[in-house]
C-alpha positions as CSV (number, residue, x, y, z in Angstrom):
1,M,132.5,68.2,67.4
2,V,133.1,70.0,70.7
3,V,130.2,71.0,72.8
4,R,131.2,74.0,75.0
5,T,127.9,75.0,76.5
6,I,124.6,73.3,77.3
7,C,122.4,76.4,77.7
8,S,122.5,79.9,78.9
9,V,120.9,81.5,82.0
10,A,120.3,85.0,83.4
11,F,119.5,85.6,87.0
12,Y,118.6,88.9,88.9
13,C,121.3,89.4,91.4
14,Q,119.9,89.5,94.9
15,R,122.5,91.9,96.1
16,C,122.9,94.6,93.3
17,G,119.8,93.8,91.2
18,Q,121.7,93.6,87.9
19,I,121.1,90.9,85.4
20,H,123.4,89.5,82.7
21,I,123.4,86.4,80.5
22,Q,126.0,83.7,81.1
23,D,126.7,80.3,79.5
24,V,126.4,77.0,81.5
25,P,129.5,75.0,80.5
26,C,129.2,71.4,79.6
27,F,131.8,68.6,79.8
28,S,134.1,70.9,81.8
29,G,135.2,68.2,84.2
30,Q,133.2,69.9,87.0
31,K,130.1,68.2,88.3
32,K,129.1,71.2,90.4
33,F,130.0,74.9,90.1
34,V,128.8,78.4,91.3
35,L,127.3,81.0,89.1
36,R,128.2,84.6,90.2
37,C,127.0,88.0,89.3
38,G,129.2,89.6,86.7
39,N,128.7,93.0,88.4
40,C,129.4,92.4,92.1
41,S,130.4,88.7,92.2
42,H,127.6,87.8,94.5
43,E,126.7,84.1,94.4
44,Q,123.6,83.6,92.4
45,A,123.1,79.9,91.9
46,L,124.7,76.5,92.3
47,V,124.6,74.4,89.2
48,S,125.3,70.6,89.0
49,F,125.0,67.7,86.6
50,R,123.4,64.6,87.9
51,P,123.2,61.2,86.2
52,H,119.8,60.3,84.8
53,K,118.5,63.8,85.9
54,G,120.3,66.4,83.9
55,L,121.0,70.0,84.9
56,V,120.1,70.9,88.5
57,I,119.9,74.6,89.6
58,E,119.8,75.5,93.2
59,I,118.8,79.2,93.8
60,S,117.4,81.1,96.7
61,C,114.6,83.6,96.5
62,G,115.6,87.1,97.6
63,V,112.1,87.9,98.7
64,C,111.0,85.0,100.8
65,G,114.3,83.2,101.3
66,T,113.1,79.9,99.9
67,K,115.8,77.6,98.5
68,N,114.6,76.4,95.2
69,T,115.8,73.4,93.2
70,V,114.8,73.1,89.6
71,T,115.8,70.2,87.3
72,Y,116.0,70.2,83.5
73,P,116.6,66.9,81.7
74,L,119.2,67.1,79.0
75,R,116.7,66.1,76.3
76,L,114.6,69.1,77.3
77,L,117.5,71.5,77.3
78,R,118.5,70.5,73.7
79,K,115.1,71.8,72.5
80,M,114.5,74.7,74.9
81,Q,114.6,78.2,73.5
82,F,113.4,80.2,76.5
83,E,111.8,79.7,79.9
84,K,111.2,81.7,83.0
85,I,112.4,80.5,86.4
86,Y,110.1,81.2,89.4
87,C,110.3,80.8,93.1
88,G,108.1,77.8,94.1
89,Q,106.9,79.6,97.2
90,D,105.8,83.0,96.1
91,Q,106.2,82.8,92.3
92,F,108.7,85.7,92.3
93,E,110.6,85.8,89.0
94,L,114.2,84.7,89.6
95,G,115.6,84.6,86.1
96,Y,115.6,82.8,82.7
97,I,117.0,79.8,81.0
98,G,117.4,78.8,77.4
99,R,119.3,80.0,74.3
100,W,121.5,83.1,74.7
101,Q,119.8,84.9,71.8
102,S,116.3,84.1,73.0
103,I,117.1,85.5,76.5
104,A,118.8,88.6,75.1
105,E,115.8,89.3,72.9
106,F,113.4,88.9,75.8
107,L,115.4,91.3,78.0
108,D,115.6,93.9,75.2
109,F,111.9,93.6,74.6
110,N,111.1,93.9,78.3
111,T,113.2,97.1,78.6
112,A,111.7,98.6,75.4
113,E,108.2,97.8,76.5
114,Y,108.7,99.5,79.9
115,E,110.2,102.6,78.3
116,A,107.2,102.8,75.9
117,L,104.7,102.5,78.8
118,H,106.6,105.0,81.0
119,P,108.0,107.7,78.7
120,G,110.2,110.2,80.6
121,D,110.4,108.0,83.6
122,E,113.8,108.7,85.2
123,D,114.1,105.2,86.6
124,N,114.2,102.5,83.9
125,F,113.0,99.0,84.3
126,M,116.4,97.6,85.3
127,G,116.9,100.4,87.8
128,R,113.6,99.7,89.5
129,Q,114.4,96.0,89.8
130,Q,117.8,96.9,91.4
131,I,116.2,99.4,93.8
132,L,113.5,96.9,94.9
133,L,116.0,94.1,95.5
134,E,118.4,96.3,97.4
135,A,115.5,97.5,99.5
136,V,114.5,93.9,100.3
137,N,118.0,93.2,101.4
138,R,118.3,96.3,103.6
139,V,114.9,95.7,105.3
140,H,115.8,92.1,105.9
141,D,119.2,93.2,107.5
142,M,117.4,95.7,109.7
143,V,114.9,93.1,111.0
144,E,117.7,90.6,111.6
145,D,119.7,93.3,113.5
146,G,116.7,94.3,115.6
147,G,116.4,97.7,113.9
148,I,112.6,97.2,113.2
149,S,110.1,96.1,115.8
150,C,106.3,96.4,116.0
151,P,104.8,98.7,118.7
152,C,103.5,95.5,120.3
153,G,107.1,94.5,120.9
154,S,107.4,91.7,118.4
155,S,110.2,91.5,115.8
156,D,108.7,88.7,113.8
157,F,107.4,89.9,110.5
158,M,106.0,88.6,107.2
159,A,107.0,90.5,104.1
160,D,105.2,91.0,100.8
161,V,106.7,92.8,97.8
162,A,104.6,95.2,95.7
163,E,105.6,97.1,92.6
164,D,107.4,99.8,94.5
165,S,107.1,99.0,98.2
166,I,107.6,96.4,100.8
167,V,104.7,95.6,103.2
168,L,105.8,94.3,106.7
169,E,103.1,92.6,108.7
170,C,103.6,91.7,112.3
171,A,103.2,88.0,112.9
172,H,102.0,88.6,116.4
173,C,99.3,91.3,116.2
174,G,98.7,91.8,112.5
175,S,99.8,95.5,112.4
176,Y,101.5,96.4,109.2
177,A,103.7,99.1,107.7
178,V,104.4,100.0,104.1
179,V,108.1,100.7,103.3
180,P,108.5,102.8,100.1
181,A,111.0,101.1,97.7
182,G,110.6,102.8,94.4
183,S,113.4,105.3,94.2
184,A,117.0,106.0,95.3
185,E,115.6,108.4,97.9
186,D,113.6,105.6,99.4
187,L,116.8,103.5,99.6
188,R,118.5,106.4,101.5
189,E,115.6,106.6,103.9
190,I,115.8,102.8,104.6
191,G,119.6,103.1,105.0
192,S,119.3,105.9,107.5
193,G,116.9,103.9,109.7
194,C,113.5,105.2,108.6
195,S,110.8,105.5,111.2
196,L,107.9,103.3,110.2
197,E,104.3,103.9,110.9
198,F,102.2,100.8,111.7
199,L,98.6,100.6,110.9
200,L,96.4,98.6,113.3
201,P,94.5,95.8,111.5
202,D,91.2,96.6,113.3
203,S,91.0,100.3,112.9
204,N,92.2,103.3,110.9
205,R,94.5,104.4,113.7
206,V,98.2,104.7,113.0
207,R,100.9,104.2,115.6
208,K,104.7,104.7,115.2
209,R,107.4,102.2,115.9
């Protein structure tokens, strides 16, 4: 008997937002290998096999940047059907692990449930995930490049992700700005260097960047 895979995984790509299922090979002669997005080839996770531990997955959170390491003993993987993988810092959903069929059924159900709750919505569930992740990347790049700063002069922000927006809070004075991230038009606004309005924490006054 030849064992070709040990389990399957599906991760949301932190660059393009797409998700697809892929097998984790077993007994391939490689102790460590990179899993990449099937759409844009962006690196998603680093997978390794460790004696007496099992399967170790190293994956970064696209929201808070935390590098997560999750370990699954081989005896657990043999019985596992489906589990969600979360960021240990902010509990953001990173992906899924288990049997191919179980993951596929969950993704199909998730999409169908969203379509049932939002009939006529132009942006489907996967599209929203893609837009939100791309918005996170663009806002992060703008902050890193100095393109966003608080009126107090600080460029140090904490970010929180909502359903269709990103909230930036100044780590110095507490002022915050809401960046819409629910549509393709919102992405275009971010890409064109949108002007943010910061709300002071101690009043209802609004001031621009």
